[in-house]
A tleap script that builds the chain and sets N, CA, C and O, in Angstrom:
source leaprc.protein.ff14SB
mol = sequence {
  NMET HIE ALA PRO SER GLU GLU LYS SER ASP
  GLU ALA LYS ASP SER PHE TYR GLU GLU LEU
  ASP GLN VAL PHE ASP GLN PHE PRO LYS TYR
  HIE MET LYS MET LEU LEU GLY ASP CYS ASN
  ALA ASN VAL GLY ARG GLU ASN SER PHE LYS
  PRO THR THR GLY GLN GLU SER LEU HIE GLN
  ASP SER ASN ASP ASN GLY VAL ARG LEU VAL
  ASN PHE ASP THR SER GLN ASN MET VAL VAL
  LYS SER THR MET PHE PRO HIE GLN ASN ILE
  HIE LYS TYR CTHR
}
set mol.1.N position { -184.510 -42.437 171.636 }
set mol.1.CA position { -184.829 -41.136 172.141 }
set mol.1.C position { -186.230 -41.146 172.708 }
set mol.1.O position { -187.038 -42.012 172.373 }
set mol.2.N position { -186.517 -40.198 173.553 }
set mol.2.CA position { -187.846 -40.052 174.134 }
set mol.2.C position { -188.167 -38.566 174.180 }
set mol.2.O position { -187.644 -37.833 175.019 }
set mol.3.N position { -189.028 -38.132 173.275 }
set mol.3.CA position { -189.374 -36.714 173.155 }
set mol.3.C position { -190.353 -36.299 174.245 }
set mol.3.O position { -191.108 -37.129 174.753 }
set mol.4.N position { -190.343 -35.021 174.605 }
set mol.4.CA position { -191.320 -34.536 175.580 }
set mol.4.C position { -192.754 -34.752 175.078 }
set mol.4.O position { -193.015 -34.691 173.876 }
set mol.5.N position { -193.663 -35.001 176.001 }
set mol.5.CA position { -195.058 -35.219 175.622 }
set mol.5.C position { -195.697 -33.928 175.124 }
set mol.5.O position { -195.151 -32.838 175.296 }
set mol.6.N position { -196.850 -34.072 174.511 }
set mol.6.CA position { -197.541 -32.951 173.863 }
set mol.6.C position { -197.823 -31.798 174.818 }
set mol.6.O position { -197.763 -30.637 174.412 }
set mol.7.N position { -198.129 -32.097 176.081 }
set mol.7.CA position { -198.506 -31.029 177.005 }
set mol.7.C position { -197.311 -30.283 177.599 }
set mol.7.O position { -197.506 -29.308 178.326 }
set mol.8.N position { -196.096 -30.709 177.313 }
set mol.8.CA position { -194.906 -30.007 177.815 }
set mol.8.C position { -194.780 -28.644 177.141 }
set mol.8.O position { -195.384 -28.401 176.096 }
set mol.9.N position { -194.002 -27.771 177.740 }
set mol.9.CA position { -193.852 -26.403 177.236 }
set mol.9.C position { -193.092 -26.370 175.910 }
set mol.9.O position { -192.319 -27.275 175.595 }
set mol.10.N position { -193.328 -25.315 175.150 }
set mol.10.CA position { -192.588 -25.119 173.902 }
set mol.10.C position { -191.093 -25.046 174.178 }
set mol.10.O position { -190.289 -25.523 173.378 }
set mol.11.N position { -190.718 -24.450 175.306 }
set mol.11.CA position { -189.299 -24.334 175.657 }
set mol.11.C position { -188.677 -25.720 175.848 }
set mol.11.O position { -187.564 -25.972 175.386 }
set mol.12.N position { -189.389 -26.605 176.522 }
set mol.12.CA position { -188.870 -27.965 176.733 }
set mol.12.C position { -188.728 -28.699 175.404 }
set mol.12.O position { -187.740 -29.397 175.177 }
set mol.13.N position { -189.714 -28.541 174.529 }
set mol.13.CA position { -189.662 -29.200 173.226 }
set mol.13.C position { -188.552 -28.617 172.366 }
set mol.13.O position { -187.812 -29.356 171.717 }
set mol.14.N position { -188.434 -27.285 172.360 }
set mol.14.CA position { -187.363 -26.638 171.591 }
set mol.14.C position { -185.998 -27.118 172.067 }
set mol.14.O position { -185.126 -27.435 171.258 }
set mol.15.N position { -185.817 -27.169 173.377 }
set mol.15.CA position { -184.547 -27.608 173.952 }
set mol.15.C position { -184.243 -29.052 173.554 }
set mol.15.O position { -183.109 -29.371 173.196 }
set mol.16.N position { -185.247 -29.922 173.614 }
set mol.16.CA position { -185.057 -31.312 173.236 }
set mol.16.C position { -184.597 -31.431 171.786 }
set mol.16.O position { -183.612 -32.114 171.505 }
set mol.17.N position { -185.302 -30.770 170.858 }
set mol.17.CA position { -184.950 -30.898 169.445 }
set mol.17.C position { -183.638 -30.203 169.096 }
set mol.17.O position { -182.952 -30.630 168.167 }
set mol.18.N position { -183.274 -29.144 169.815 }
set mol.18.CA position { -181.963 -28.529 169.620 }
set mol.18.C position { -180.855 -29.496 170.028 }
set mol.18.O position { -179.862 -29.651 169.318 }
set mol.19.N position { -181.036 -30.144 171.181 }
set mol.19.CA position { -180.034 -31.112 171.632 }
set mol.19.C position { -179.985 -32.321 170.701 }
set mol.19.O position { -178.904 -32.807 170.370 }
set mol.20.N position { -181.150 -32.809 170.277 }
set mol.20.CA position { -181.183 -33.938 169.349 }
set mol.20.C position { -180.459 -33.595 168.055 }
set mol.20.O position { -179.710 -34.416 167.525 }
set mol.21.N position { -180.675 -32.410 167.553 }
set mol.21.CA position { -180.006 -31.963 166.328 }
set mol.21.C position { -178.493 -31.949 166.510 }
set mol.21.O position { -177.759 -32.404 165.632 }
set mol.22.N position { -178.024 -31.438 167.629 }
set mol.22.CA position { -176.579 -31.397 167.907 }
set mol.22.C position { -175.995 -32.798 168.026 }
set mol.22.O position { -174.941 -33.082 167.457 }
set mol.23.N position { -176.664 -33.665 168.755 }
set mol.23.CA position { -176.177 -35.031 168.934 }
set mol.23.C position { -176.193 -35.770 167.605 }
set mol.23.O position { -175.235 -36.464 167.265 }
set mol.24.N position { -177.273 -35.624 166.858 }
set mol.24.CA position { -177.405 -36.322 165.582 }
set mol.24.C position { -176.320 -35.897 164.602 }
set mol.24.O position { -175.802 -36.719 163.846 }
set mol.25.N position { -175.978 -34.614 164.615 }
set mol.25.CA position { -174.929 -34.115 163.720 }
set mol.25.C position { -173.548 -34.641 164.090 }
set mol.25.O position { -172.642 -34.610 163.257 }
set mol.26.N position { -173.364 -35.120 165.311 }
set mol.26.CA position { -172.078 -35.660 165.734 }
set mol.26.C position { -171.875 -37.106 165.301 }
set mol.26.O position { -170.755 -37.617 165.337 }
set mol.27.N position { -172.954 -37.767 164.891 }
set mol.27.CA position { -172.832 -39.149 164.432 }
set mol.27.C position { -172.018 -39.196 163.145 }
set mol.27.O position { -172.081 -38.264 162.344 }
set mol.28.N position { -171.256 -40.264 162.935 }
set mol.28.CA position { -170.516 -40.398 161.675 }
set mol.28.C position { -171.456 -40.347 160.467 }
set mol.28.O position { -172.627 -40.709 160.577 }
set mol.29.N position { -170.963 -39.913 159.358 }
set mol.29.CA position { -171.753 -39.749 158.134 }
set mol.29.C position { -171.872 -41.065 157.380 }
set mol.29.O position { -171.239 -41.249 156.340 }
set mol.30.N position { -172.674 -41.970 157.898 }
set mol.30.CA position { -172.915 -43.243 157.235 }
set mol.30.C position { -173.984 -43.092 156.168 }
set mol.30.O position { -174.677 -42.077 156.094 }
set mol.31.N position { -174.103 -44.117 155.350 }
set mol.31.CA position { -175.108 -44.133 154.293 }
set mol.31.C position { -176.518 -44.035 154.875 }
set mol.31.O position { -177.402 -43.414 154.285 }
set mol.32.N position { -176.715 -44.649 156.030 }
set mol.32.CA position { -178.040 -44.661 156.623 }
set mol.32.C position { -177.945 -44.435 158.126 }
set mol.32.O position { -177.077 -44.992 158.798 }
set mol.33.N position { -178.849 -43.609 158.640 }
set mol.33.CA position { -178.981 -43.401 160.071 }
set mol.33.C position { -180.428 -43.708 160.441 }
set mol.33.O position { -181.356 -43.403 159.691 }
set mol.34.N position { -180.600 -44.313 161.604 }
set mol.34.CA position { -181.947 -44.588 162.106 }
set mol.34.C position { -182.096 -43.945 163.474 }
set mol.34.O position { -181.173 -43.946 164.289 }
set mol.35.N position { -183.252 -43.411 163.697 }
set mol.35.CA position { -183.578 -42.820 164.979 }
set mol.35.C position { -184.802 -43.561 165.506 }
set mol.35.O position { -185.866 -43.545 164.887 }
set mol.36.N position { -184.639 -44.208 166.651 }
set mol.36.CA position { -185.716 -44.996 167.236 }
set mol.36.C position { -186.096 -44.417 168.581 }
set mol.36.O position { -185.257 -43.869 169.296 }
set mol.37.N position { -187.352 -44.541 168.915 }
set mol.37.CA position { -187.785 -44.099 170.222 }
set mol.37.C position { -189.233 -43.684 170.215 }
set mol.37.O position { -189.972 -43.936 169.263 }
set mol.38.N position { -189.621 -43.046 171.292 }
set mol.38.CA position { -190.978 -42.561 171.453 }
set mol.38.C position { -190.974 -41.060 171.205 }
set mol.38.O position { -190.449 -40.289 172.009 }
set mol.39.N position { -191.553 -40.662 170.106 }
set mol.39.CA position { -191.562 -39.248 169.724 }
set mol.39.C position { -192.760 -38.511 170.297 }
set mol.39.O position { -192.847 -37.289 170.177 }
set mol.40.N position { -193.695 -39.241 170.926 }
set mol.40.CA position { -194.913 -38.626 171.453 }
set mol.40.C position { -195.572 -37.739 170.412 }
set mol.40.O position { -195.999 -36.625 170.712 }
set mol.41.N position { -195.650 -38.240 169.193 }
set mol.41.CA position { -196.121 -37.433 168.069 }
set mol.41.C position { -197.243 -38.133 167.316 }
set mol.41.O position { -197.243 -39.353 167.149 }
set mol.42.N position { -198.193 -37.330 166.872 }
set mol.42.CA position { -199.177 -37.778 165.898 }
set mol.42.C position { -198.784 -37.145 164.570 }
set mol.42.O position { -198.891 -35.931 164.397 }
set mol.43.N position { -198.335 -37.959 163.648 }
set mol.43.CA position { -197.944 -37.466 162.328 }
set mol.43.C position { -199.137 -37.683 161.405 }
set mol.43.O position { -199.594 -38.811 161.220 }
set mol.44.N position { -199.632 -36.602 160.832 }
set mol.44.CA position { -200.832 -36.658 160.003 }
set mol.44.C position { -200.548 -36.865 158.536 }
set mol.44.O position { -199.438 -37.211 158.133 }
set mol.45.N position { -201.579 -36.644 157.752 }
set mol.45.CA position { -201.523 -36.868 156.302 }
set mol.45.C position { -201.500 -35.564 155.508 }
set mol.45.O position { -201.962 -35.530 154.367 }
set mol.46.N position { -200.972 -34.502 156.091 }
set mol.46.CA position { -200.917 -33.225 155.397 }
set mol.46.C position { -200.122 -33.363 154.102 }
set mol.46.O position { -199.068 -33.999 154.081 }
set mol.47.N position { -200.623 -32.772 153.034 }
set mol.47.CA position { -199.966 -32.879 151.725 }
set mol.47.C position { -198.533 -32.370 151.757 }
set mol.47.O position { -197.658 -32.946 151.110 }
set mol.48.N position { -198.283 -31.308 152.494 }
set mol.48.CA position { -196.933 -30.735 152.525 }
set mol.48.C position { -195.916 -31.660 153.189 }
set mol.48.O position { -194.713 -31.506 152.976 }
set mol.49.N position { -196.383 -32.622 153.992 }
set mol.49.CA position { -195.482 -33.546 154.679 }
set mol.49.C position { -195.235 -34.836 153.905 }
set mol.49.O position { -194.339 -35.598 154.267 }
set mol.50.N position { -195.992 -35.101 152.863 }
set mol.50.CA position { -195.943 -36.403 152.192 }
set mol.50.C position { -194.560 -36.844 151.721 }
set mol.50.O position { -194.281 -38.043 151.767 }
set mol.51.N position { -193.673 -35.946 151.268 }
set mol.51.CA position { -192.332 -36.429 150.899 }
set mol.51.C position { -191.571 -37.043 152.087 }
set mol.51.O position { -190.715 -37.907 151.898 }
set mol.52.N position { -191.881 -36.602 153.284 }
set mol.52.CA position { -191.213 -37.091 154.482 }
set mol.52.C position { -192.010 -38.191 155.175 }
set mol.52.O position { -191.433 -39.059 155.829 }
set mol.53.N position { -193.335 -38.158 155.034 }
set mol.53.CA position { -194.175 -39.067 155.809 }
set mol.53.C position { -194.932 -40.099 154.990 }
set mol.53.O position { -195.431 -41.075 155.550 }
set mol.54.N position { -195.028 -39.914 153.708 }
set mol.54.CA position { -195.873 -40.806 152.923 }
set mol.54.C position { -197.331 -40.466 153.151 }
set mol.54.O position { -197.658 -39.338 153.520 }
set mol.55.N position { -198.209 -41.432 152.936 }
set mol.55.CA position { -199.639 -41.150 153.067 }
set mol.55.C position { -200.382 -42.198 153.881 }
set mol.55.O position { -201.605 -42.302 153.784 }
set mol.56.N position { -199.668 -42.967 154.673 }
set mol.56.CA position { -200.296 -44.076 155.392 }
set mol.56.C position { -200.405 -43.862 156.898 }
set mol.56.O position { -200.507 -44.830 157.651 }
set mol.57.N position { -200.385 -42.621 157.342 }
set mol.57.CA position { -200.492 -42.362 158.771 }
set mol.57.C position { -201.861 -42.764 159.292 }
set mol.57.O position { -202.852 -42.736 158.563 }
set mol.58.N position { -201.900 -43.135 160.554 }
set mol.58.CA position { -203.173 -43.433 161.211 }
set mol.58.C position { -203.913 -42.161 161.607 }
set mol.58.O position { -205.092 -42.217 161.954 }
set mol.59.N position { -203.234 -41.015 161.561 }
set mol.59.CA position { -203.815 -39.735 161.976 }
set mol.59.C position { -204.083 -38.855 160.757 }
set mol.59.O position { -203.311 -38.848 159.799 }
set mol.60.N position { -205.168 -38.129 160.809 }
set mol.60.CA position { -205.490 -37.193 159.727 }
set mol.60.C position { -204.631 -35.934 159.831 }
set mol.60.O position { -204.095 -35.451 158.833 }
set mol.61.N position { -204.509 -35.410 161.051 }
set mol.61.CA position { -203.779 -34.158 161.280 }
set mol.61.C position { -202.650 -34.374 162.274 }
set mol.61.O position { -202.770 -35.166 163.209 }
set mol.62.N position { -201.563 -33.663 162.062 }
set mol.62.CA position { -200.417 -33.728 162.971 }
set mol.62.C position { -200.668 -32.850 164.188 }
set mol.62.O position { -201.271 -31.782 164.080 }
set mol.63.N position { -200.200 -33.307 165.347 }
set mol.63.CA position { -200.199 -32.430 166.515 }
set mol.63.C position { -198.870 -31.660 166.516 }
set mol.63.O position { -198.047 -31.830 165.616 }
set mol.64.N position { -198.671 -30.817 167.527 }
set mol.64.CA position { -197.453 -30.003 167.590 }
set mol.64.C position { -196.204 -30.874 167.550 }
set mol.64.O position { -195.249 -30.556 166.841 }
set mol.65.N position { -196.204 -31.977 168.309 }
set mol.65.CA position { -195.038 -32.867 168.303 }
set mol.65.C position { -194.832 -33.515 166.940 }
set mol.65.O position { -193.694 -33.743 166.530 }
set mol.66.N position { -195.914 -33.812 166.237 }
set mol.66.CA position { -195.800 -34.377 164.892 }
set mol.66.C position { -195.138 -33.404 163.932 }
set mol.66.O position { -194.286 -33.791 163.132 }
set mol.67.N position { -195.531 -32.143 164.015 }
set mol.67.CA position { -194.925 -31.112 163.164 }
set mol.67.C position { -193.436 -30.977 163.492 }
set mol.67.O position { -192.605 -30.863 162.592 }
set mol.68.N position { -193.114 -30.991 164.765 }
set mol.68.CA position { -191.697 -30.888 165.174 }
set mol.68.C position { -190.890 -32.072 164.649 }
set mol.68.O position { -189.773 -31.900 164.161 }
set mol.69.N position { -191.454 -33.263 164.749 }
set mol.69.CA position { -190.761 -34.460 164.259 }
set mol.69.C position { -190.547 -34.382 162.749 }
set mol.69.O position { -189.449 -34.664 162.269 }
set mol.70.N position { -191.564 -34.010 162.007 }
set mol.70.CA position { -191.436 -33.911 160.554 }
set mol.70.C position { -190.412 -32.841 160.183 }
set mol.70.O position { -189.616 -33.040 159.265 }
set mol.71.N position { -190.423 -31.724 160.879 }
set mol.71.CA position { -189.438 -30.676 160.595 }
set mol.71.C position { -188.019 -31.165 160.865 }
set mol.71.O position { -187.110 -30.893 160.082 }
set mol.72.N position { -187.825 -31.890 161.974 }
set mol.72.CA position { -186.498 -32.446 162.268 }
set mol.72.C position { -186.090 -33.425 161.172 }
set mol.72.O position { -184.989 -33.332 160.629 }
set mol.73.N position { -186.973 -34.359 160.849 }
set mol.73.CA position { -186.654 -35.364 159.827 }
set mol.73.C position { -186.337 -34.720 158.489 }
set mol.73.O position { -185.398 -35.129 157.806 }
set mol.74.N position { -187.107 -33.727 158.118 }
set mol.74.CA position { -186.867 -33.037 156.850 }
set mol.74.C position { -185.505 -32.358 156.865 }
set mol.74.O position { -184.776 -32.410 155.874 }
set mol.75.N position { -185.152 -31.721 157.983 }
set mol.75.CA position { -183.860 -31.020 158.062 }
set mol.75.C position { -182.685 -31.991 158.012 }
set mol.75.O position { -181.583 -31.612 157.615 }
set mol.76.N position { -182.914 -33.245 158.412 }
set mol.76.CA position { -181.856 -34.256 158.414 }
set mol.76.C position { -181.932 -35.170 157.185 }
set mol.76.O position { -181.205 -36.159 157.094 }
set mol.77.N position { -182.807 -34.834 156.255 }
set mol.77.CA position { -182.989 -35.636 155.036 }
set mol.77.C position { -183.394 -37.075 155.388 }
set mol.77.O position { -182.881 -38.041 154.823 }
set mol.78.N position { -184.326 -37.183 156.332 }
set mol.78.CA position { -184.819 -38.477 156.786 }
set mol.78.C position { -186.306 -38.586 156.462 }
set mol.78.O position { -186.938 -37.610 156.060 }
set mol.79.N position { -186.851 -39.778 156.641 }
set mol.79.CA position { -188.284 -40.004 156.472 }
set mol.79.C position { -188.837 -40.692 157.710 }
set mol.79.O position { -188.097 -41.305 158.480 }
set mol.80.N position { -190.147 -40.583 157.889 }
set mol.80.CA position { -190.841 -41.286 158.966 }
set mol.80.C position { -191.358 -42.585 158.366 }
set mol.80.O position { -192.375 -42.582 157.672 }
set mol.81.N position { -190.682 -43.677 158.620 }
set mol.81.CA position { -191.035 -44.953 157.987 }
set mol.81.C position { -192.352 -45.518 158.475 }
set mol.81.O position { -193.039 -46.207 157.721 }
set mol.82.N position { -192.723 -45.244 159.720 }
set mol.82.CA position { -193.961 -45.824 160.257 }
set mol.82.C position { -195.204 -45.291 159.563 }
set mol.82.O position { -196.287 -45.854 159.723 }
set mol.83.N position { -195.068 -44.214 158.795 }
set mol.83.CA position { -196.214 -43.659 158.069 }
set mol.83.C position { -196.097 -43.864 156.564 }
set mol.83.O position { -196.884 -43.308 155.799 }
set mol.84.N position { -195.126 -44.654 156.138 }
set mol.84.CA position { -194.902 -44.881 154.709 }
set mol.84.C position { -195.652 -46.092 154.155 }
set mol.84.O position { -195.942 -46.152 152.960 }
set mol.85.N position { -195.964 -47.048 155.017 }
set mol.85.CA position { -196.554 -48.300 154.552 }
set mol.85.C position { -197.912 -48.514 155.199 }
set mol.85.O position { -198.138 -48.073 156.326 }
set mol.86.N position { -198.818 -49.185 154.500 }
set mol.86.CA position { -200.140 -49.450 155.088 }
set mol.86.C position { -200.012 -50.274 156.368 }
set mol.86.O position { -199.169 -51.166 156.469 }
set mol.87.N position { -200.850 -49.962 157.325 }
set mol.87.CA position { -200.874 -50.703 158.580 }
set mol.87.C position { -201.800 -51.891 158.422 }
set mol.87.O position { -202.906 -51.768 157.895 }
set mol.88.N position { -201.340 -53.033 158.879 }
set mol.88.CA position { -202.151 -54.238 158.791 }
set mol.88.C position { -202.763 -54.531 160.141 }
set mol.88.O position { -202.242 -54.123 161.179 }
set mol.89.N position { -203.848 -55.227 160.116 }
set mol.89.CA position { -204.501 -55.638 161.340 }
set mol.89.C position { -203.578 -56.597 162.092 }
set mol.89.O position { -203.257 -57.668 161.577 }
set mol.90.N position { -203.154 -56.236 163.283 }
set mol.90.CA position { -202.210 -57.078 164.027 }
set mol.90.C position { -202.892 -58.317 164.600 }
set mol.90.O position { -202.213 -59.246 165.040 }
set mol.91.N position { -204.214 -58.344 164.600 }
set mol.91.CA position { -204.952 -59.479 165.124 }
set mol.91.C position { -205.437 -60.396 164.006 }
set mol.91.O position { -206.369 -61.179 164.189 }
set mol.92.N position { -204.807 -60.291 162.877 }
set mol.92.CA position { -205.212 -61.027 161.684 }
set mol.92.C position { -205.271 -62.532 161.926 }
set mol.92.O position { -206.171 -63.199 161.415 }
set mol.93.N position { -204.336 -63.077 162.690 }
set mol.93.CA position { -204.235 -64.529 162.863 }
set mol.93.C position { -204.754 -65.009 164.220 }
set mol.93.O position { -204.503 -66.151 164.603 }
set mol.94.N position { -205.465 -64.165 164.940 }
set mol.94.CA position { -205.959 -64.601 166.249 }
set mol.94.C position { -207.420 -64.966 166.190 }
set mol.94.O position { -208.000 -65.355 167.204 }
savepdb mol mol.pdb
quit
């Protein structure tokens, strides 16, 4: 998936997440579902989001797209895995 960027209108973002919700609900009910793509989101370390996001985000505060992503994930009983584990230096071996 590719979510609208932060500067897009609320209407465009609402429409995107409404369609994503409808499409996602049509998927078979497997044990695990993964959603991959560019969410154009900064997911922060807000305490209220920690059950969905963990505490390892690179951002302190979520932007509007981050809040939308967390709300979608929470409604689908999903987590944001990229913020669950510590980030390692990718240049460690160079």
